[in-house]
ZABA-999325 format. One record per residue (C-alpha): residue in one letter; x, y, z. Coordinates in nm, 3 decimals. Example, Ala and Ser with C-alpha at 12.3 -4.5 7.8 and 13.67 -1.06 7.14 Angstrom:
% residues 2
code,u,v,w
a,1.230,-0.450,0.780 $
s,1.367,-0.106,0.714 $
This chain:
% residues 197
code,u,v,w
x,0.003,0.012,0.018 $
x,0.130,0.349,-0.079 $
x,0.221,0.620,0.149 $
x,-0.055,0.847,-0.011 $
x,-0.319,0.553,0.025 $
x,-0.254,0.518,0.392 $
x,-0.251,0.884,0.449 $
x,-0.612,0.895,0.270 $
x,-0.754,0.598,0.482 $
x,-0.597,0.750,0.813 $
x,-0.799,1.092,0.749 $
x,-1.107,0.921,0.716 $
x,-1.377,1.009,0.988 $
x,-1.672,0.803,1.072 $
x,-2.008,0.931,1.237 $
x,-2.219,0.730,1.402 $
x,-2.582,0.799,1.280 $
x,-2.929,0.720,1.349 $
x,-3.135,0.894,1.073 $
x,-3.476,0.777,1.178 $
x,-3.584,0.881,1.540 $
x,-3.894,0.987,1.667 $
x,-3.946,1.263,1.935 $
x,-4.202,1.386,2.172 $
x,-4.375,1.573,1.868 $
x,-4.485,1.238,1.734 $
x,-4.866,1.170,1.806 $
x,-4.759,0.797,1.902 $
x,-4.502,0.895,2.145 $
x,-4.532,0.662,2.441 $
x,-4.285,0.831,2.706 $
x,-4.479,1.117,2.880 $
x,-4.249,1.363,3.069 $
x,-3.964,1.330,2.860 $
x,-3.816,1.678,2.747 $
x,-3.577,1.749,2.478 $
x,-3.255,1.724,2.691 $
x,-3.353,1.372,2.798 $
x,-3.385,1.280,2.404 $
x,-3.052,1.461,2.357 $
x,-2.871,1.243,2.645 $
x,-3.020,0.941,2.509 $
x,-2.852,1.021,2.166 $
x,-2.527,1.112,2.344 $
x,-2.569,0.780,2.542 $
x,-2.596,0.577,2.234 $
x,-2.270,0.757,2.108 $
x,-2.456,0.911,1.809 $
x,-2.292,1.201,1.601 $
x,-2.563,1.290,1.372 $
x,-2.941,1.224,1.415 $
x,-3.248,1.291,1.216 $
x,-3.571,1.344,1.338 $
x,-3.812,1.179,1.115 $
x,-4.164,1.165,1.313 $
x,-4.416,1.023,1.067 $
x,-4.733,1.239,1.151 $
x,-4.531,1.580,1.159 $
x,-4.227,1.791,1.094 $
x,-4.256,2.009,1.410 $
x,-3.999,1.837,1.636 $
x,-3.720,2.027,1.510 $
x,-3.889,2.357,1.522 $
x,-3.991,2.260,1.877 $
x,-3.646,2.189,1.975 $
x,-3.494,2.500,1.822 $
x,-3.769,2.731,1.985 $
x,-3.668,2.583,2.323 $
x,-3.318,2.687,2.286 $
x,-3.381,2.998,2.130 $
x,-3.624,3.097,2.417 $
x,-3.326,3.026,2.656 $
x,-3.089,3.209,2.451 $
x,-3.349,3.544,2.477 $
x,-3.361,3.477,2.839 $
x,-2.987,3.480,2.845 $
x,-2.949,3.791,2.636 $
x,-3.186,3.965,2.878 $
x,-3.008,3.836,3.158 $
x,-3.311,3.695,3.308 $
x,-3.187,3.313,3.304 $
x,-3.282,3.122,3.630 $
x,-3.019,2.860,3.741 $
x,-3.215,2.572,3.611 $
x,-3.264,2.739,3.294 $
x,-2.889,2.839,3.267 $
x,-2.796,2.451,3.306 $
x,-3.042,2.351,3.048 $
x,-2.906,2.620,2.797 $
x,-2.544,2.517,2.879 $
x,-2.621,2.151,2.828 $
x,-2.832,2.222,2.486 $
x,-2.475,2.400,2.381 $
x,-2.274,2.135,2.502 $
x,-2.467,1.870,2.331 $
x,-2.503,2.083,2.040 $
x,-2.112,2.078,1.988 $
x,-2.141,1.713,1.966 $
x,-2.448,1.576,1.807 $
x,-2.557,1.725,1.468 $
x,-2.967,1.722,1.474 $
x,-3.102,1.723,1.148 $
x,-3.486,1.786,1.055 $
x,-3.668,1.485,0.922 $
x,-3.659,1.329,0.575 $
x,-3.676,0.982,0.534 $
x,-3.420,0.751,0.359 $
x,-3.531,0.446,0.198 $
x,-3.332,0.122,0.051 $
x,-3.487,-0.149,-0.146 $
x,-3.275,-0.438,-0.196 $
x,-3.412,-0.600,-0.526 $
x,-3.374,-0.984,-0.615 $
x,-3.212,-0.853,-0.938 $
x,-2.912,-0.713,-0.751 $
x,-3.011,-0.364,-0.753 $
x,-3.025,-0.147,-0.446 $
x,-3.268,0.159,-0.466 $
x,-3.443,0.419,-0.283 $
x,-3.461,0.782,-0.186 $
x,-3.146,0.961,-0.019 $
x,-3.373,1.211,0.144 $
x,-3.365,1.439,-0.172 $
x,-3.287,1.250,-0.459 $
x,-3.335,0.881,-0.607 $
x,-3.050,0.638,-0.621 $
x,-2.933,0.304,-0.763 $
x,-2.643,0.076,-0.694 $
x,-2.568,-0.277,-0.773 $
x,-2.483,-0.501,-0.505 $
x,-2.407,-0.867,-0.444 $
x,-2.420,-1.095,-0.123 $
x,-2.247,-1.404,-0.037 $
x,-2.322,-1.539,0.303 $
x,-2.316,-1.244,0.534 $
x,-2.099,-1.030,0.323 $
x,-2.216,-0.745,0.095 $
x,-2.063,-0.550,-0.174 $
x,-2.225,-0.231,-0.274 $
x,-2.127,-0.047,-0.564 $
x,-2.100,0.344,-0.573 $
x,-2.469,0.480,-0.602 $
x,-2.561,0.700,-0.893 $
x,-2.832,0.951,-0.800 $
x,-3.059,1.220,-0.966 $
x,-2.923,1.550,-0.922 $
x,-3.181,1.775,-0.751 $
x,-3.101,2.007,-0.492 $
x,-3.328,2.032,-0.209 $
x,-3.261,2.369,0.029 $
x,-3.520,2.251,0.252 $
x,-3.514,2.097,0.511 $
x,-3.183,2.251,0.626 $
x,-2.917,1.938,0.621 $
x,-3.101,1.741,0.391 $
x,-2.815,1.754,0.144 $
x,-2.533,1.695,0.369 $
x,-2.728,1.398,0.531 $
x,-2.776,1.258,0.166 $
x,-2.417,1.293,0.067 $
x,-2.298,1.134,0.398 $
x,-2.539,0.838,0.329 $
x,-2.436,0.785,-0.073 $
x,-2.052,0.775,0.049 $
x,-2.117,0.551,0.328 $
x,-2.296,0.278,0.145 $
x,-2.002,0.147,-0.060 $
x,-1.805,0.093,0.279 $
x,-2.050,-0.174,0.393 $
x,-1.894,-0.536,0.402 $
x,-2.118,-0.753,0.619 $
x,-2.496,-0.763,0.686 $
x,-2.716,-0.904,0.949 $
x,-3.069,-0.918,0.955 $
x,-3.251,-0.950,1.301 $
x,-3.653,-0.952,1.285 $
x,-3.734,-0.637,1.081 $
x,-3.384,-0.480,1.112 $
x,-3.115,-0.486,0.834 $
x,-2.777,-0.394,0.964 $
x,-2.492,-0.288,0.747 $
x,-2.143,-0.275,0.877 $
x,-1.780,-0.205,0.769 $
x,-1.506,-0.452,0.751 $
x,-1.390,-0.288,1.094 $
x,-1.756,-0.334,1.223 $
x,-1.835,0.006,1.220 $
x,-2.227,0.075,1.160 $
x,-2.293,0.187,0.829 $
x,-2.673,0.184,0.827 $
x,-2.960,0.050,1.021 $
x,-3.289,-0.008,0.824 $
x,-3.627,-0.104,0.941 $
x,-3.877,-0.292,0.723 $
x,-4.180,-0.095,0.635 $
x,-4.530,-0.225,0.600 $
x,-4.699,-0.498,0.791 $
């Protein structure tokens, strides 16, 4: 392996992502009393770097989170923060430095019997050839349509990261209704949940 290639590999950075999280904004949320900080703490405990809020029945989740942080920022600017609000704002800032929270847009993946993986990457549709052997999988670099989606914020960044990550998959496992893709180094690439009944 050339020094140039070793340096290129050494510069790779992996992010742990969950691109399909529900929040308290969802009508079917089953944990009353959970607040935004609790939700973010759970993301932190799972070691997530990037999360996407994808409540099925609303897109209000990200707005609610941002509104709460903005409200605390206004109180800080007016020098009216109570001690518990100061702690909350400090925690939002700390967690915000570690976790990128994106608004919801669903990513889909259909692994066809013809060896073609296709779906939506959030904004654009994509296709890629794939081959499996045992628990190994090889996914070719996806081809995608070329739309630009300025909204919701972050959709193009998430899409780019997802499409770049797919060809790094080396193994797959299916447990119940979940399909997990991992790299040869066992880093999580993607976790898919089967849709429908």
